[in-house]
Residue, then its C-alpha position, 0 to 999 in steps of 0.5 A: x668736102x661734103x658732109x658724107x665725106x666728113x662723116x666717113x673721115x670721122x668714122x675712119x679716125x674713130x675706128x683707127x683710134x680704137x684699133x690702134x691700142x689692140x695692135x700694141x697688145x702683148x700676147x700671153x707667153x704660151x711657152x710658159x704653159x708647156x710642161x717640161x714633160x711635154x717638151x721632152x716627149x717624143x713626137x707621135x707615131x705616124x700611122x697609115x691612113x687606110x686603117x683609120x678610114x676603114x674604122x671611120x667608114x665602119x662606124x657610120x650611121x645606117x640610114x635605113x635602120x635609123x629611118x625605120x627606128x624613127x618611124x617606129x618611135x613616131x608610130x608608138x608616140x602617136x598611139x600613146x597620144x591617141x590614148x591620152x586624148x580621151x576624157x580624164x573624167x568618167x561620166x559620173x565625175x563630170x556630172x558631179x563636177x558640173x553640179x558643184x560649179x552651179 
């Protein structure tokens, strides 16, 4: 048996010994979480799928309107950014600040 085979055998044994306790785990009692009212409730009514599909298609996003809305917002944000690129200080304020730093 080579070193690689021994290594695989040890790895397999370790993996098996770690997963074995998980196989013996008790699952929580899920039935105890169900209320008596839920047990007594009727099954939901079955409805035709066509009205549901029609409602789903009516609620879809209009790609053209969404694209134009996004482009308009981008244009507004670019215009706002261009307005903010200017100098914050006036020429006199800039001179006064420069004199104060000397």
